[in-house]
C-alpha positions in Angstrom: 33.5 15.7 6.5 30.9 14.1 8.8 29.1 16.0 11.7 31.7 15.1 14.4 34.6 16.1 12.2 32.8 19.4 11.4 32.2 20.1 15.1 35.8 19.4 15.9 36.9 21.8 13.2 34.5 24.5 14.5 36.0 24.2 18.0 39.6 24.3 16.6 38.7 27.6 14.7 37.1 29.2 17.7 40.1 28.2 20.0 42.5 29.8 17.5 40.6 33.0 16.9 38.6 33.3 20.2 35.5 34.0 18.2 34.0 33.9 14.7 30.8 34.7 12.9 28.4 32.0 11.8 28.7 33.2 8.2 32.5 33.0 8.2 32.3 29.5 9.8 30.0 28.3 7.1 32.4 29.8 4.4 35.4 28.1 5.9 33.7 24.7 6.3 31.9 24.9 2.9 28.4 24.2 4.4 25.2 26.3 4.9 24.7 28.7 7.8 21.7 26.5 8.9 24.1 23.5 9.2 26.5 25.6 11.3 23.6 26.9 13.5 22.6 23.2 14.3 26.2 22.4 15.2 26.5 25.5 17.3 23.3 24.6 19.2 24.9 21.3 20.0 28.0 23.0 21.3 25.9 25.5 23.3 24.1 22.7 25.0 27.4 21.2 26.0 28.5 24.7 27.3 31.5 24.6 25.0 30.5 27.8 23.1 28.2 30.8 23.5 26.8 33.3 21.0 27.4 36.9 21.7 26.3 39.8 19.4 26.2 37.4 16.4 29.6 35.9 17.1 30.3 32.4 18.3 32.7 32.4 21.3 34.7 29.5 22.6 34.1 29.1 26.4 37.2 27.1 27.1 37.7 24.6 29.9 36.5 25.5 33.4 39.5 26.8 35.3 40.5 26.5 39.0 40.3 29.9 40.5 42.6 28.8 43.3 45.6 29.4 41.1 46.0 32.8 42.9 48.6 35.1 41.5 50.2 32.6 39.2 49.8 33.8 35.7 49.9 31.8 32.5 48.6 33.2 29.3 47.3 29.9 28.0 45.2 29.6 31.2 44.0 33.2 31.2 42.9 32.9 27.5 40.0 30.6 28.6 38.7 32.9 31.2 35.9 35.5 30.6 36.2 34.9 26.9 33.0 36.6 25.8 33.8 39.7 27.9 37.3 39.9 26.3 35.8 39.5 22.8 33.3 42.4 23.4 36.0 44.6 25.0 38.3 44.0 22.0 35.5 44.9 19.6 34.7 48.1 21.5 38.4 49.1 21.8 38.9 48.5 18.0 36.1 51.0 17.3 38.3 53.7 18.8 41.1 53.2 16.3 41.3 55.6 13.3 43.0 55.2 10.0 46.8 56.0 10.2 46.8 55.6 14.0 50.0 54.1 15.6 48.6 51.8 18.2 50.3 49.9 21.0 48.9 46.5 21.9 49.9 45.5 25.4 50.5 42.1 27.1 47.6 39.8 27.8 44.7 37.9 26.4 42.2 40.8 26.0 44.3 43.2 23.9 44.9 40.9 20.9 41.1 40.9 20.4 41.5 44.6 19.4 43.6 43.5 16.3 41.1 40.9 15.4 38.3 43.5 15.2 40.1 46.1 13.2 38.4 46.8 9.9 39.9 45.1 6.9 42.6 47.1 5.1 42.6 49.9 7.6 46.0 51.6 7.4 47.5 51.4 10.9 50.8 50.8 12.5 50.9 48.1 15.2 53.4 48.3 18.0 53.7 45.2 20.2 56.0 43.1 22.3 54.1 39.7 22.5 53.9 36.6 20.4 50.1 36.5 20.5 49.7 40.1 19.4 52.2 39.6 16.6 50.4 36.5 15.4 47.0 38.3 15.3 48.7 41.2 13.4 50.0 38.7 10.8 46.6 37.0 10.5 45.0 40.4 9.8 47.5 41.1 7.1 48.8 44.3 8.7 52.2 45.1 7.2 53.2 48.1 9.3 54.6 46.5 12.5 57.1 47.7 15.2 58.1 44.7 17.3 60.3 45.3 20.3 62.0 41.9 20.6 64.2 40.5 23.3 64.3 37.5 25.6 61.1 35.4 25.4 59.0 35.0 28.5 56.7 32.0 27.7 54.3 32.5 30.6 53.1 35.9 29.2 54.4 35.3 25.6 56.3 38.6 26.0 59.7 39.6 24.5 61.6 41.6 27.1 64.8 43.6 26.7 66.4 47.0 27.5 66.7 47.7 23.8 62.9 47.0 23.4 62.1 49.5 26.1 64.4 52.1 24.5 62.7 51.4 21.1 59.3 52.1 22.7 60.6 55.3 24.3 61.6 56.6 20.8 58.3 55.6 19.2 55.4 58.0 19.1 52.0 56.3 19.6 48.5 57.6 18.9 46.7 55.2 21.2 48.2 52.8 23.8 45.9 50.0 24.8 47.1 48.9 28.2 46.1 45.8 30.1 46.1 45.3 33.9 45.4 42.5 36.4 44.2 44.9 39.2 42.6 48.3 39.5 42.3 49.7 43.0 41.2 53.1 44.1 44.0 53.5 46.7 46.8 51.3 45.3 46.4 52.1 41.6 46.7 50.0 38.5 48.8 46.8 38.9 50.0 43.7 37.1 51.3 40.3 38.3 54.7 40.2 36.7 57.3 42.9 37.4 58.8 42.3 34.0 55.8 44.1 32.4 56.2 47.4 34.3 59.0 49.0 32.3 57.4 48.1 29.0 53.9 49.4 30.0 55.4 52.6 31.5 57.4 53.3 28.3 54.4 52.8 26.1 52.3 55.1 28.2 54.9 57.8 28.4 55.1 58.1 24.6 51.4 57.8 23.8 48.9 60.5 23.0 45.9 58.5 24.4 46.3 56.0 27.2 43.4 53.5 27.2 43.0 51.0 30.0 41.5 47.7 28.6 40.3 45.4 31.4 37.4 43.2 32.2 35.2 44.1 35.2 36.7 41.4 37.4 39.9 43.4 37.6 38.3 46.3 39.6 39.1 46.3 43.3 41.8 43.7 42.7 45.4 44.4 43.8 48.5 42.6 42.2 52.1 42.9 43.2 53.5 45.2 40.5 52.3 48.8 40.4 52.8 50.7 37.1 50.2 53.6 36.9 47.6 55.6 38.6 44.1 55.3 37.2 44.0 59.1 36.6 46.9 58.7 34.1 44.5 57.1 31.6 42.3 59.1 29.1 39.8 56.2 28.8 38.8 52.8 30.1 37.2 50.0 28.1 35.5 47.3 30.1 32.4 45.2 30.2 29.0 46.0 31.6 29.7 44.0 34.7 31.5 47.0 36.3 30.0 48.2 39.5 28.1 51.5 39.8 30.8 52.6 42.3 33.5 52.2 39.7 31.5 53.9 37.0 31.1 57.0 39.2 34.8 56.9 40.1 36.0 56.7 36.5 33.5 59.3 35.1 34.1 61.6 38.1 37.8 61.7 37.3 37.0 62.9 33.8 38.0 59.6 32.2 35.9 58.4 29.3 34.3 55.1 30.0 33.4 52.7 27.2 31.2 49.7 28.1 31.2 46.6 25.9 
């Protein structure tokens, strides 16, 4: 494998997993960590990757922010990648052995599965293709998958039976995503098809944890599903404003900054 082939392979791995350690990249490609560091330096100079907390993160292609409220999961996956990676790692640290955890729709929440400790006994409850794939990669065998009609834009399976299954399931920690968090208008998402599923997961969860990057604060999207005060905790990145830090902590909600 020559240098260009190796670099192409590195990019393919990072696209697939969102992030990977230098040591693991070296193991997968059968080269030294020094060789990988040289390749990563080249990719950093081209702004294709960045290194965050010892992990190599794929930046993705620059996206046109004029897309407005149109949501496509493949597009969102390339936005704020390093923040989502860190948020996922922080959220995963909240999971305890034997927890039953709900992984919500979106591109931030599957990072939680990726960062769970190897061989930790947990049950994953999910309704999306990307979360199911991450669960399988991690080798987690205890899975409750809701199923239903597939929505390709959000990789979500939607059905009345799936909502009913969630309602009968008891969850230790529900990791819930959102597209907007507003002090007056609450916690919102873009697609109304998500609302019933999110609501069902929250209603049967012991701990409700909002998992969002800092760009979502002050944003308002069409579909309301919860008040901020309904959450026990918020996991976000350090870009959150001082105003929102005070608002969250003042409400007695635990704030975790990644």
